[in-house]
Residue, then its C-alpha position, 0 to 999 in steps of 0.5 A: m137507374p142503378i143495377q142493384t136499385i133495378r134488382d131490389f125493385l124487381k125482386l120486392e115486385s116479384a114477392s108482391g106478386l106471389l103474395l097477391i096471389g095468395s091475397m086473391v085465393l084467399a078472398l075467394i075462400c072467404a066468399n064461398t065458404p060459411l066465411s062469406s057472412l064475416y068477409g062481407a061484414f068486414l068489408d062494410t065496417h062503417v069506418a068515420v073520422h070526425v075533425g070539427a065540422l068535417v066528417l069523413a065516413k065510409p064502408l072500409l071497402l071505400w077507404i081501402n079503394d079511395g084512400l090506400m089506392a092514394v098511397f099506391f098511386l103516389l107510388v106510381g106517381l114517384e116512379v114515373k117521375r123518376e124514370v122520365l127524369e133519369g130512368e127508362l123514360s128519359s130518351i125517346p130511343q128508350v121509351a119508343l118500344p115500351g111505348i108503342a107496346a103499351v098503346g097497343g096493350m091499351v087499344i086492341p083490348a079495349l076494343i075487343y071489349v066494346w065489340f063484345n058489349w056493343a049492345d049494353p050501354t051500362a057495360l060500355k062504361g067498362w072499356a078501359i077495365p081490360a087496358a091495365t097490366d098488374i106489374a107486381f102479378a106478372l113479375g111474380i109469375m116471371a119470378l117462378l122462372g128464376n135467373r132464366v129469364p133475361n133482366a133486359l126482359k123484366l126491365f122491359l115489362l117493367t117499363l111498359a107496366i110504368l106507361d100503362d099505369l100512367a095511362a090508367i091516371v090519365i084515362i081516370a082523370l078524364f072518363y071516371t070523374n063524378q059530379l064536380s064540386i066547385i068549392s072543393l076543386i078551388l081549395a084542391v088547386t090552392a093545395i097544388i099551387s102550395l105543393v109546387v110553390m114548396n118544391l120551387f123553394g127547395v123545401t125538402r122535408i117530406a112530411a110538409y108535403m105530407v101534410v099538404g098531400t093529405f089536405l089535397w086527398i080530402c079536397v080531390l075526395k070531396s070534389g068529385v075527381h077520384a082521390t087516388l089522383a091526388g097521390v099522383v099529383l103530390a108525387f109530382t111535386i116531390p123533389l128528385r134532387a135536394k140541397d142538403l148536406r147529405g145530398n139525399s133525394p127526397l123522391h128516391e127516400l120516399e119511393h124507398n120508404l112506400h114500396p114495401w108498405v104498398a108491396f106487402g100490405i096495400l096491395p094484397l089488402f086491395a086484392f082481398a077486399n075486391a077478389g072476393i066473388s061468390f060462385t053460388g048458382m054460377t052457371l056456364a052462361a054466366l061465365l060467357a056473358p058479354l061482360p065477363l068474356g069481353i074482359a077476359a077476352g081483352l085481357f088474354i087475347g087483346k093484350q097479346i095481339g095489342i102488344v106483340g102486333f104493334s111492337w113488331i110492326g114498330v120494328k119492322l118500320k125502324i121506329a124502335q128496335l127489339p131489346h138486345g138478346i131478346s127473341w120474338r118468343e120471349f117477347h110474346g111470353m111476356a106480353t101474354l103475362c101482360g094480360i094479367g090485369f088483376t088489381m089495375s083491372l079490379f080498381v078500374s072496375t070499381l070506378a067504371l061500374e060504380g053504383v050498378s047492381y052487384d051482379i054486374g060488378a060481380a061479373a067484372r071481377l069474375g072476368v078480370l079473374m079469368g083473363s088474368l089466370l089464363s093469361a098467367l098460366s099461359g104466359y108462364f108456359l110460353l115464356r118457359q118454352a121460349i127459354r127452354v128452345k133458347 
């Protein structure tokens, strides 16, 4: 990946992270002031699309979570495909340490969460909530330290987060799928075959892929598989190379065009819609309940132990190498920032605890906010101190 492209990406993600912080604060203000009724009415607004016999009717909140987040996962899929074909995931030496770190950063938080919630079958469904990392938020915190943060550390965080997102996609596909509709699945498979054929025959018109991709999204939405996965499948069929006279890459072009909309529109809107938690009647006992405490501990403690611990073992066994010029103190600060789950953790919680009571959903969001806030503050100060010592 060209250096300028990396710098542009990091700059965009960092700004998006700062905007996410503002969206979260605004959501909390709306949920805990007289604006709460207006906030709730906004999210419950009924939105319906009628095309002949096809009817898609959902509250605005679900359109954001099922529809707009599919665009987010389309972008994630494009990033993953690009990195695998020509970037940081294109060779084993490059992916070794981020891969080991990603495994540790998912396994240990999940185990901590399970340990806290072993006696509650309903809560156990949320084991994957603390396994996610919010790349935009983490880079946003790093941006507060300016150019003092080594680019190698930022790039490592970026690679780790991409692997984290890829694992989250697999988890959603395997564990958070509802009762299936065979007819819708058959239609979805037909759409996927069409996309693959278009790729093989050298179709480079992005609009053609978007039309079939929209049909795929509707089929997946109706099938019982979570609709966001349609975005990932669509991304994997977008050609990296084009044979037109200009030599433009459809994948690069689409990724470039989507990035600002996702970074400054979709993710902040998702954060605003899902981070609003009412603190009315909140007690210390509620904060220390197994569900929120398990999520918070998984994000704040589990991410540090998993990423640093697994990476240290990988380096000692000579399976991988620490990035050149990066100290373990800096690496620990970066690992702590990975405990900022926020967007992805909130999204997984909406899937894992779908259909349960409002109190349980609110407790999960509270745990995500606690763990992410602790990780953000601690990661910032640890990284700042590591840079000063260096």
